[in-house]
C-alpha distance (Angstrom), angle and dihedral (degrees) to the residues before:
residue distance angle dihedral
M1 . . .
K2 3.83 . .
K3 3.70 117.0 .
I4 3.76 117.2 -77.7
K5 3.79 115.8 -121.0
M6 3.83 132.6 -177.6
V7 3.75 87.4 -129.4
D8 3.83 122.2 6.9
I9 3.73 105.5 -156.2
V10 3.78 94.2 157.1
S11 3.81 94.8 57.1
Q12 3.73 89.0 49.8
Y13 3.82 90.6 51.6
N14 3.89 90.6 47.7
I15 3.78 91.5 56.2
Y16 3.90 93.4 53.1
E17 3.77 97.4 26.9
S18 3.86 96.1 126.4
E19 3.83 95.9 47.1
I20 3.80 92.0 45.9
N21 3.80 96.9 45.6
T22 3.80 89.5 49.0
R23 3.87 91.0 55.6
I24 3.80 92.6 44.4
L25 3.76 93.9 48.2
S26 3.83 88.7 47.9
V27 3.80 89.7 57.7
L28 3.82 93.5 44.4
K29 3.85 91.4 52.7
S30 3.80 91.2 46.1
G31 3.91 92.4 62.6
S32 3.83 88.8 -143.7
Y33 3.76 103.9 119.6
I34 3.76 104.6 151.9
Q35 3.81 122.2 51.2
G36 3.85 91.1 -9.6
S37 3.72 124.6 165.7
E38 3.87 91.1 -90.4
V39 3.81 88.9 65.8
K40 3.80 92.0 57.9
K41 3.75 89.9 41.9
F42 3.88 92.2 54.2
E43 3.79 92.7 45.3
S44 3.78 88.4 52.6
L45 3.69 94.8 48.3
L46 3.76 95.7 47.9
S47 3.78 89.1 46.7
Q48 3.86 88.7 57.1
Y49 3.78 93.2 44.3
L50 3.87 94.6 51.1
N51 3.86 94.6 34.0
S52 3.73 85.7 -126.6
K53 3.79 118.2 153.7
H54 3.78 93.4 -142.5
V55 3.85 133.0 25.8
I56 3.78 116.1 -179.0
S57 3.84 113.6 -174.1
C58 3.86 120.6 -149.1
A59 3.84 140.7 171.9
N60 3.83 99.7 -81.6
G61 3.77 144.8 -22.9
T62 3.72 95.2 -90.1
D63 3.81 91.3 55.6
A64 3.87 88.1 48.2
L65 3.79 89.0 59.1
Y66 3.86 91.3 43.8
L67 3.84 91.7 50.8
A68 3.88 91.9 45.0
L69 3.78 90.5 55.0
M70 3.76 94.5 43.1
S71 3.75 92.4 54.3
L72 3.85 92.9 61.5
D73 3.79 97.3 67.9
L74 3.80 92.7 -125.2
Q75 3.74 122.9 173.4
P76 3.79 129.8 -128.8
G77 3.71 110.1 -89.6
D78 3.86 93.7 28.3
E79 3.80 110.9 136.4
I80 3.72 126.3 -117.6
I81 3.81 121.4 -168.6
V82 3.88 110.6 -135.5
P83 3.75 132.9 169.4
T84 3.80 113.5 -111.1
F85 3.85 91.6 -144.2
T86 3.68 104.4 73.4
F87 3.81 144.0 77.5
V88 3.70 116.2 -58.8
S89 3.85 96.3 -111.5
T90 3.76 91.0 79.2
V91 3.77 96.3 62.4
E92 3.82 93.7 28.6
A93 3.78 93.1 67.0
V94 3.84 90.9 48.4
C95 3.77 94.4 53.9
L96 3.84 96.6 42.4
L97 3.82 87.4 63.4
G98 3.83 92.9 51.4
L99 3.76 91.4 -108.2
K100 3.83 122.1 138.7
P101 3.81 118.3 -116.1
V102 3.81 115.8 -144.1
F103 3.75 108.5 -159.3
I104 3.74 120.3 -139.2
D105 3.85 131.5 -170.7
I106 3.72 128.0 -115.0
E107 3.84 136.6 -123.1
P108 3.83 109.9 -91.7
D109 3.89 93.9 -133.4
T110 3.79 105.4 41.1
F111 3.92 98.9 24.6
L112 3.93 86.7 -133.1
L113 3.75 125.7 133.7
N114 3.78 109.5 -75.2
H115 3.75 105.1 -126.2
N116 3.79 93.0 -167.6
L117 3.80 89.3 72.7
I118 3.75 96.8 54.8
Q119 3.85 99.5 85.6
A120 3.83 91.6 61.1
L121 3.79 90.7 53.8
L122 3.72 99.8 51.6
S123 3.82 123.5 110.6
N124 3.72 137.4 162.9
K125 3.81 87.4 -87.4
T126 3.84 96.6 54.0
K127 3.72 107.0 113.7
A128 3.87 107.7 158.0
I129 3.78 146.8 15.3
I130 3.79 122.3 -144.9
P131 3.83 108.2 -159.2
V132 3.77 110.6 -166.9
Q133 3.87 112.0 -144.5
L134 3.71 88.7 -144.3
F135 3.87 127.2 -156.1
G136 3.80 91.6 -9.5
Q137 3.76 110.7 -45.3
C138 3.72 139.0 87.7
C139 3.78 131.7 -104.8
N140 3.87 115.5 -123.5
M141 3.80 92.0 -77.8
E142 3.73 94.8 175.1
E143 3.75 92.6 62.0
L144 3.85 91.1 39.3
R145 3.81 92.0 54.6
L146 3.82 90.3 51.0
I147 3.79 92.3 50.5
A148 3.75 90.8 48.1
K149 3.75 94.0 48.2
N150 3.84 93.1 48.8
N151 3.83 89.9 48.6
N152 3.74 101.3 36.9
L153 3.81 94.3 -118.2
F154 3.80 132.4 149.3
I155 3.80 121.4 -123.5
I156 3.72 118.4 -144.5
E157 3.82 110.6 -174.3
D158 3.83 116.3 -147.3
A159 3.79 97.7 -152.9
A160 3.85 94.1 164.0
Q161 3.81 90.8 124.7
S162 3.86 100.2 33.0
L163 3.82 111.3 55.0
G164 3.83 105.3 151.4
S165 3.81 97.9 20.8
K166 3.76 117.1 120.3
C167 3.84 133.3 -144.2
N168 3.77 125.6 -147.0
F169 3.77 125.8 -134.8
K170 3.81 119.8 -161.4
Q171 3.82 97.2 -167.6
Q172 3.77 101.6 50.3
S173 3.76 134.8 78.7
S174 3.81 89.3 -138.0
N175 3.81 93.3 50.7
I176 3.84 104.1 167.9
K177 3.78 120.9 67.9
F178 3.78 131.2 165.8
S179 3.73 123.2 -107.4
G180 3.78 109.1 -94.5
T181 3.77 96.3 29.2
I182 3.84 99.5 75.6
G183 3.78 104.3 72.8
D184 3.82 129.8 58.8
I185 3.79 86.7 -88.7
G186 3.72 132.8 6.1
I187 3.80 129.9 -164.1
T188 3.79 138.9 -164.0
S189 3.77 143.2 -179.9
F190 3.78 131.3 -133.5
Y191 3.74 94.5 -161.1
P192 3.82 106.9 156.2
S193 3.86 94.4 -102.6
K194 3.83 94.6 51.1
N195 3.84 120.8 107.0
L196 3.74 85.8 -104.2
G197 3.78 104.5 31.9
C198 3.74 136.8 167.8
F199 3.85 130.0 -152.7
G200 3.82 94.5 -97.8
D201 3.79 132.8 3.3
G202 3.87 126.5 -37.6
G203 3.78 139.4 145.0
A204 3.78 141.8 178.5
I205 3.80 141.6 -152.1
F206 3.79 125.9 -143.5
T207 3.70 129.8 -160.0
Q208 3.85 138.9 154.8
S209 3.83 91.4 -148.0
D210 3.85 120.1 99.2
K211 3.83 90.0 -157.9
L212 3.77 95.5 52.2
A213 3.75 93.6 42.9
K214 3.76 90.8 54.3
K215 3.74 93.2 49.1
I216 3.81 94.6 46.6
R217 3.81 90.8 51.4
L218 3.74 89.8 53.5
L219 3.78 94.0 46.2
A220 3.87 92.0 49.9
N221 3.83 91.6 51.8
H222 3.86 106.1 49.3
G223 3.78 91.1 -80.5
Q224 3.82 90.5 -76.2
T225 3.79 127.8 149.3
K226 3.73 89.0 -171.7
K227 3.77 135.5 -5.0
N228 3.77 112.5 -52.5
T229 3.86 91.5 -2.8
H230 3.82 108.1 110.4
D231 3.79 117.6 -175.3
I232 3.76 99.7 171.8
I233 3.87 136.9 13.7
G234 3.80 106.4 -89.5
M235 3.76 142.3 158.5
N236 3.78 139.9 -123.2
S237 3.82 110.9 -100.6
R238 3.75 117.6 143.9
L239 3.83 137.7 153.3
D240 3.75 108.5 -125.2
T241 3.72 119.9 -123.0
L242 3.85 94.5 -117.4
Q243 3.87 90.6 58.5
A244 3.79 91.5 44.8
A245 3.84 91.1 55.6
V246 3.79 91.6 51.4
L247 3.72 93.5 45.5
S248 3.85 93.6 50.4
F249 3.79 87.5 56.0
K250 3.82 94.5 44.5
L251 3.75 93.7 46.2
D252 3.85 90.0 69.1
L253 3.83 85.5 57.9
L254 3.85 98.8 45.7
D255 3.87 97.1 95.9
E256 3.86 89.5 50.6
F257 3.73 90.9 47.3
N258 3.74 91.7 51.5
K259 3.72 91.9 45.9
E260 3.81 91.1 54.9
R261 3.82 90.3 48.4
K262 3.81 87.9 54.3
K263 3.87 89.8 52.9
V264 3.76 90.5 52.9
A265 3.80 90.2 49.6
Q266 3.75 91.6 48.7
H267 3.77 89.8 55.1
Y268 3.80 93.1 48.8
N269 3.83 90.3 46.9
A270 3.87 90.8 53.5
V271 3.78 89.5 52.5
C272 3.72 105.4 36.2
S273 3.86 97.4 40.2
A274 3.85 87.2 66.6
L275 3.82 91.7 57.6
D276 3.87 112.6 83.5
W277 3.83 91.9 -152.8
I278 3.81 94.8 60.1
R279 3.80 130.1 66.6
T280 3.74 113.0 -158.5
P281 3.79 124.6 -142.9
I282 3.85 115.0 -74.6
K283 3.80 117.2 -135.3
A284 3.77 113.1 -143.7
D285 3.79 116.9 -125.1
H286 3.81 91.6 -128.1
S287 3.72 95.3 53.8
D288 3.72 146.1 44.4
H289 3.80 119.4 -129.9
I290 3.70 126.0 -129.1
Y291 3.86 97.0 179.7
H292 3.68 105.8 -131.6
Q293 3.78 80.4 170.9
Y294 3.86 130.2 14.5
S295 3.81 102.3 -142.4
I296 3.76 123.8 -178.5
L297 3.80 130.4 -173.7
L298 3.77 118.3 -130.4
S299 3.76 121.3 -145.3
S300 3.70 114.9 -102.2
H301 3.77 93.5 -108.2
I302 3.83 91.8 61.4
N303 3.73 117.9 91.7
R304 3.77 104.2 -132.2
N305 3.83 94.7 -160.5
E306 3.78 91.6 50.9
F307 3.85 90.9 46.8
Q308 3.78 90.4 49.9
A309 3.72 93.4 48.8
Y310 3.78 91.7 47.1
L311 3.79 91.3 56.3
L312 3.86 94.5 41.8
K313 3.87 88.9 54.5
K314 3.79 86.8 58.1
G315 3.78 91.1 49.9
I316 3.85 96.0 -100.5
P317 3.80 113.8 130.2
T318 3.77 122.7 -153.7
M319 3.76 135.7 -176.3
I320 3.83 134.5 -152.5
Y321 3.75 114.9 -134.6
Y322 2.97 102.7 -151.8
P323 3.84 122.7 -1.7
T324 3.79 96.0 173.9
P325 3.80 124.9 29.6
L326 3.78 114.5 -127.9
H327 3.86 97.0 -110.9
K328 3.94 85.6 60.4
Q329 3.83 93.5 52.6
N330 3.77 114.6 104.5
A331 3.75 92.3 -124.7
Y332 3.81 95.1 58.0
T333 3.82 107.0 29.2
K334 3.80 90.5 103.4
Y335 3.80 88.1 68.9
A336 3.81 93.3 50.6
N337 3.84 119.5 86.5
K338 3.69 103.0 163.2
S339 3.88 143.3 25.4
L340 3.70 121.5 -83.9
P341 3.81 97.9 -155.6
V342 3.81 102.7 -174.5
S343 3.83 93.9 51.4
E344 3.74 91.3 45.5
K345 3.86 93.6 49.4
V346 3.88 92.8 44.4
S347 3.82 92.8 49.2
K348 3.78 89.4 59.1
H349 3.81 97.3 52.1
I350 3.87 107.5 28.9
I351 3.76 122.6 104.8
S352 3.83 130.5 168.8
L353 3.76 124.9 -138.0
P354 3.82 126.3 -147.2
I355 3.81 112.5 -77.3
H356 3.79 133.6 167.8
P357 3.82 139.1 127.9
N358 3.80 94.7 -96.8
M359 3.76 100.3 58.9
D360 3.81 114.2 123.7
M361 3.81 130.9 -150.4
Q362 3.76 93.6 -104.5
Q363 3.76 90.2 59.8
L364 3.73 92.8 44.1
E365 3.73 94.5 50.2
F366 3.83 91.1 47.3
I367 3.87 91.7 52.6
S368 3.87 90.7 44.7
N369 3.81 92.1 51.1
A370 3.71 93.3 49.9
I371 3.85 92.7 49.2
Q372 3.76 91.9 47.3
K373 3.80 92.5 50.6
Y374 3.88 95.5 48.8
I375 3.84 93.4 90.9
């Protein structure tokens, strides 16, 4: 049996080595390494895939969040509602712009932002909500859009873990939309471990607004409309041409990759749902799930550290996403004025099992047998 990995990027590369190398060599021979034709091609392909009017690539997912917030002309002290149970980038971008994060708790079953708690957090300074489409599925975007409309709020979707997942809308004729294309702005990351990952850093912003797209492109390229002509203060955040070439190739495989992830999750579900000390991931009715992570909850009587060590001894890696909610992190405690009990509880009992498109049945059965024999 080959070594079990949380994410097996090398095996994926080995399968498609010839095709990927051909594209990389083509870029190298072209001499066009920054903003080359492959970047425009990838943006166009991703726009078609997502049915998003605009796709603006950038250097990474954190920059994508930063650019999205910058484009909205927010003022220092404006409040942004963010889930506390997520990766730090979400709140990091908010704080770097002098905005104030208002932390919100999550649903206990899906781990997604609990939209029912938003109303109590609103003030005259609330300007936006950042729903994080965590672990591969969407928040209840239909409800979130209604809340945003009624309170004149922007929605910035953090779809860094959910590219390719779809959200269902009951009240619309066009009732299925891709994650990242539903709010005013959506963002994603192409970090190597993502469902669509490159061989370095990369990110993208999505919007259906011509005005916002124009401004985001300016912001990402030093605020210049043409070389040496700067209309606004911007930054330098670009997806390099090599990564774009790789992503164009892998985009064609994304649906198949996500399908394979679902098969892994189905196998885990069948095994773990039979164990009374494990709660398997819950798929929301309003979204599909592409399992960027397969995260289970252990019963309170299970020592997570001991369980993790037991699996590691057998060669089975695990990860904990996330061991400390953001409102408990030293950098952000000054923004927290109350307990967020669901996130605090989940962070103590959650653990993620290996999942990627290249897992084979021998690996899955080995992991399953180990888990079944723990108690």
